[in-house]
C-alpha positions in Angstrom: -0.3 0.2 -0.1 0.9 3.6 -0.8 0.8 5.0 2.8 2.7 8.3 1.7 0.1 8.8 -1.0 -3.2 8.2 1.7 -1.2 10.6 4.3 -1.0 13.5 1.3 -3.9 13.0 0.2 -6.9 14.5 2.5 -10.0 12.7 0.4 -8.1 9.5 0.7 -7.1 10.0 4.4 -10.8 10.9 5.8 -11.8 7.6 4.1 -9.2 5.5 5.4 -8.6 6.6 8.9 -11.9 9.2 9.4 -9.4 11.8 10.2 -8.0 15.2 8.4 -4.5 15.9 8.2 -4.7 18.7 10.2 -6.1 16.1 13.1 -3.6 13.2 12.6 -0.5 15.6 12.5 -1.5 16.6 16.2 -2.6 13.0 17.1 1.1 12.0 15.8 2.6 14.5 18.0 0.9 13.1 20.9 1.4 9.4 20.0 5.1 10.0 19.4 5.8 11.7 22.9 4.0 8.7 24.4 5.8 6.5 22.1 9.5 7.5 22.8 8.7 7.5 26.8 7.4 3.9 26.9 10.7 3.3 24.8 12.8 5.0 27.4 10.9 3.2 30.4 11.5 -0.3 28.3 14.9 0.2 28.0 15.8 1.7 31.1 14.0 -1.7 32.6 16.0 -3.9 30.8 18.8 -2.3 31.3 18.1 -2.5 35.0 16.9 -6.6 35.0 20.0 -7.0 33.2 18.2 -8.1 30.0 19.5 -5.5 27.5 22.7 -4.4 26.2 22.3 -2.1 22.8 21.5 1.5 23.1 17.9 2.1 22.5 16.7 2.6 19.2 19.1 -0.5 18.4 18.1 -3.5 16.4 16.3 -4.6 13.5 13.4 -1.9 11.7 9.8 -2.9 11.3 7.8 -2.8 8.1 6.0 0.4 10.3 8.8 3.1 10.6 7.6 6.2 11.7 5.1 7.3 14.2 2.7 8.2 11.2 3.1 4.9 9.8 2.2 3.3 13.1 -1.1 5.7 13.8 -2.2 5.6 10.2 -2.3 1.9 10.5 -4.1 1.7 13.6 -6.6 4.2 12.3 -6.9 2.3 8.9 -7.6 -0.6 11.0 -10.4 0.9 13.1 -12.1 2.6 10.4 -12.0 -0.2 7.6 -11.8 -3.3 10.0 -10.4 -6.0 7.9 -9.3 -9.1 9.2 -5.4 -9.3 10.1 -4.8 -11.6 7.5 -6.1 -9.0 4.8 -4.4 -6.2 7.0 -0.9 -7.7 6.8 -1.7 -8.3 2.8 -2.4 -4.4 2.2 0.6 -3.3 4.4 3.2 -6.5 3.4 2.9 -7.7 6.8 2.1 -11.4 7.8 -1.2 -11.7 9.4 -0.1 -12.4 13.4 2.9 -9.6 12.7 -0.4 -7.4 12.3 -2.2 -8.7 15.4 0.7 -7.9 17.2 1.4 -4.6 16.1 -2.4 -3.6 16.4 -2.3 -5.0 20.0 0.8 -3.0 20.8 0.0 0.3 19.2 -3.7 0.4 20.7 -2.6 0.8 24.7 0.1 3.7 23.2 -2.8 5.8 21.3 -5.2 5.1 24.6 -2.9 6.8 26.1 -2.1 9.8 24.0 -5.7 10.1 24.0 -5.9 10.1 27.9 -3.1 13.3 28.1 -4.4 15.1 25.5 -7.5 14.8 27.9 -10.1 13.7 25.4 -11.1 10.1 27.0 -14.5 10.0 28.3 -14.6 9.1 31.9 -15.5 5.4 32.9 -16.6 5.9 36.5 -19.2 8.1 37.9 -20.9 7.3 41.3 -23.4 10.0 41.9 -24.6 13.5 40.8 -22.5 15.5 42.9 -19.1 13.7 40.5 -21.2 15.1 37.8 -21.0 18.5 38.7 -17.4 18.2 39.9 -16.0 16.6 36.5 -18.2 18.9 34.4 -19.2 22.2 36.0 -19.4 24.1 32.8 -21.6 22.3 31.5 -25.2 23.0 31.2 -26.9 19.9 29.5 -26.1 16.3 29.2 -27.6 13.7 27.2 -27.8 9.8 28.3 -27.9 7.0 25.3 -27.4 3.5 25.2 -25.7 2.0 22.3 -25.2 -1.2 20.7 -22.3 -3.2 18.9 -23.5 -6.7 16.9 -20.9 -9.7 17.8 -21.1 -13.2 16.5 -23.5 -15.8 17.9 -22.0 -17.4 20.8 -21.8 -21.1 20.7 -22.3 -20.9 24.1 -26.3 -21.4 25.0 -25.8 -19.3 27.9 -24.2 -16.9 26.2 -26.7 -16.6 23.3 -29.3 -15.5 25.9 -27.0 -13.2 27.2 -26.2 -11.2 24.7 -29.3 -11.2 22.5 -30.9 -7.7 21.8 -34.6 -8.0 21.7 -34.2 -4.6 20.3 -32.0 -5.1 17.3 -33.1 -8.7 17.1 -28.9 -9.9 17.0 -26.6 -10.3 19.5 -24.3 -7.5 21.1 -22.5 -5.7 23.3 -23.9 -2.6 25.0 -22.6 1.0 26.5 -24.1 4.0 28.1 -23.0 7.3 26.9 -23.7 10.5 28.2 -22.9 13.3 25.4 -22.8 17.4 26.6 -24.5 20.1 24.3 -21.1 20.2 22.4 -21.9 16.5 21.6 -18.5 15.6 23.0 -18.4 12.3 24.6 -18.4 12.6 28.7 -19.3 9.5 29.6 -18.3 6.1 28.7 -20.4 3.0 30.9 -18.8 -0.5 30.6 -19.4 -3.0 27.9 -22.0 -5.5 28.6 -24.1 -7.8 27.3 -26.7 -6.9 24.8 -29.6 -8.4 26.8 -29.4 -5.8 29.3 -31.9 -2.9 29.2 -30.3 0.7 29.2 -31.7 1.7 32.3 -30.6 -1.7 34.1 -27.2 -0.7 33.2 -27.7 2.9 34.3 -28.9 2.0 37.5 -25.8 -0.4 38.1 -23.8 2.5 37.1 -25.4 4.7 39.1 -26.3 4.2 42.8 -30.2 4.9 43.6 -29.5 6.5 46.8 -29.3 10.4 46.8 -26.1 12.1 47.2 -25.6 13.4 51.3 -25.7 17.1 50.1 -26.6 18.6 47.0 -24.3 19.5 44.8 -22.8 23.7 45.6 -25.3 26.5 43.3 -22.0 27.4 42.4 -21.1 24.5 40.6 -24.2 24.2 38.7 -24.1 26.4 34.9 -26.9 29.4 35.0 -28.5 27.4 38.5 -30.1 24.7 36.2 -28.4 21.4 35.2 -30.4 19.6 32.9 -30.6 15.4 31.8 -31.9 14.4 28.8 -32.9 10.7 28.3 -35.3 9.1 25.8 -38.2 6.9 27.2 -35.9 4.0 27.9 -35.2 6.3 30.8 -38.4 6.8 31.9 -37.9 4.8 35.5 -35.7 7.5 36.4 -38.2 10.5 37.6 -39.1 7.8 39.7 -35.7 6.4 41.2 -33.5 10.2 40.9 -36.2 12.5 42.1 -33.1 14.7 42.8 -31.6 14.9 39.4 -33.7 17.6 37.0 -34.4 14.7 34.3 -36.1 15.7 30.9 -38.1 12.5 29.8 -40.4 12.6 26.4 -44.0 12.4 27.3 -45.3 8.3 26.4 -48.2 7.9 23.9 -51.0 6.6 26.4 -51.6 3.0 25.6 -54.8 3.6 23.2 -54.9 7.3 23.2 -52.6 10.5 21.7 -50.5 12.9 22.8 -51.8 16.0 23.1 -50.6 19.2 20.7 -48.8 20.5 23.7 -47.6 17.2 24.5 -45.8 17.0 20.7 -44.4 20.4 21.1 -42.5 19.6 23.9 -41.5 16.3 22.6 -40.4 17.5 19.7 -37.7 20.4 21.3 -36.9 17.7 23.5 -35.7 15.5 20.4 -33.8 18.6 19.0 -31.5 18.3 22.1 -31.0 14.6 22.1 -30.2 14.7 18.6 -26.8 15.8 19.6 -26.4 12.3 21.3 -27.2 10.7 18.3 -24.5 12.5 15.7 -22.0 11.3 18.9 -23.0 7.9 18.4 -22.8 8.0 14.6 -19.4 10.1 15.0 -17.7 7.0 16.9 -19.6 4.5 14.6 -17.6 6.0 11.6 -14.6 3.4 12.3 -15.5 0.4 11.1 -14.5 -1.6 14.2 -17.6 -0.2 16.1 -20.3 -0.2 13.6 -19.2 -4.0 11.6 -19.8 -7.2 13.8 -17.0 -7.5 16.3 -14.5 -10.6 15.6 -12.1 -10.0 17.7 -12.1 -12.6 21.0 -9.1 -11.0 22.9 -10.2 -9.9 26.5 -11.4 -6.7 27.2 -10.6 -5.5 23.8 -14.0 -4.9 23.1 -14.2 -2.2 26.2 -10.8 -0.9 24.9 -11.4 -0.3 21.3 -15.0 1.5 21.9 -13.0 3.9 24.5 -9.9 4.9 21.9 -13.0 4.9 19.7 -15.0 7.7 21.6 -11.4 9.3 22.6 -10.9 9.5 18.5 -14.5 11.5 18.1 -13.6 14.0 20.9 -9.8 14.6 19.6 -11.9 14.8 16.1 -14.3 17.7 17.8 -11.7 19.7 20.2 -8.6 19.8 17.1 -10.0 21.4 13.9 
């Protein structure tokens, strides 16, 4: 594959990595810093343990020589999601070597995104923490997103991962997005059978915070939490949260004109979470059938994809 042609053509670069030239350059700089730190740590650890004699940077060079090549290689895998054999063929590598390179590069990119402060939070236990972590945010929108996986052979796993909503076997995550479409929180990866609100209750306690957040932390004195009808129970179980849920059409009845207008206004706000999820699903590794079976990799790639979306928003 002619990597230089892709790197020098913005249209091809967007099609193969989901990033523009400027954003990729910024990401390469951040990854290069993390990569140099990691190399130095490995070198010092090897010297200390007596496992290394040659200087840092010595040894045979791989097919992916530069940091730019490594970042492009990993983003190409995320965006196009080929098999490792096909990925190796495209980049003139053995399939097993392509697999090893991906598993080495993903943690480095994840670390670089963390240092750039674009990774979503993974643990928030109370409403008070929401205010403390995002004091500048006025609106937060919550939703669940699912990713298809191959049908498990084990019958118990089939039942756990079967999503009645999607009519397929999936993994699910809770995401919380702000008004700027930035993903602020990513819940743990769970089985597709689990209901959106069930995941929310597992991730957040139903007991109210010991004391209400200070008014100074509430932007404009009005913090709003938007959800869809899947989160209807939030008003009952979390009454201290200023939640806004659409009106549900009564069985055999109709919504009033006023309720329809309210629902339309709520949809106009909630569409931001759909845009954010769509931005993450630009990557084929998220929108396609997730084939990898490495432990925790399904959760790691979702976190990195969310970080890449936030990076895309914050680094024009």
